[in-house]
C-alpha positions in Angstrom: 89.8 88.6 41.7 86.7 90.6 40.7 86.6 92.3 37.3 85.2 95.7 36.5 84.4 96.5 32.8 83.6 100.1 31.9 82.1 101.4 28.7 79.8 104.0 27.3 76.2 103.6 26.3 76.8 105.5 23.1 80.3 104.1 22.3 81.0 104.0 18.5 84.1 101.7 18.9 83.0 99.2 21.5 79.4 98.2 20.8 77.3 98.4 24.0 75.6 95.1 23.1 79.0 93.5 23.1 79.6 94.8 26.6 76.3 93.3 27.7 77.3 89.9 26.3 80.2 89.9 28.6 77.8 89.4 31.5 77.6 85.8 30.6 81.2 85.4 31.6 81.0 87.3 34.8 81.6 85.7 38.2 80.2 86.9 41.5 81.6 90.3 42.3 82.2 91.3 38.7 80.7 94.6 37.6 79.8 96.2 34.3 79.5 100.0 34.4 78.3 102.1 31.5 78.7 105.8 31.4 75.5 107.4 30.0 77.3 109.6 27.4 80.5 110.8 25.7 81.2 107.9 23.4 84.6 106.1 23.6 86.3 108.9 25.6 84.0 109.0 28.6 87.0 108.6 30.9 88.6 111.8 29.5 85.4 113.9 29.8 84.2 112.5 33.1 87.3 111.5 35.1 85.6 112.2 38.5 82.6 110.1 37.6 84.9 107.2 36.5 87.1 107.6 39.6 83.9 107.4 41.8 82.8 104.2 40.1 86.3 102.6 40.4 86.6 103.6 44.0 83.1 102.1 44.7 84.1 98.9 43.0 87.3 98.7 45.1 85.4 99.3 48.2 
């Protein structure tokens, strides 16, 4: 089962460098997506952008 991890490039709670370190554990088909802004609540401020990324991942 593929894994998608989403975060924000300027997240103050989940360090973006920690997100990048997850890549070492990824298998083929896994994806890391980083929203360019809006800190930890990017999913609240950009629900359509997040939905597009999730749908692209599922496809």
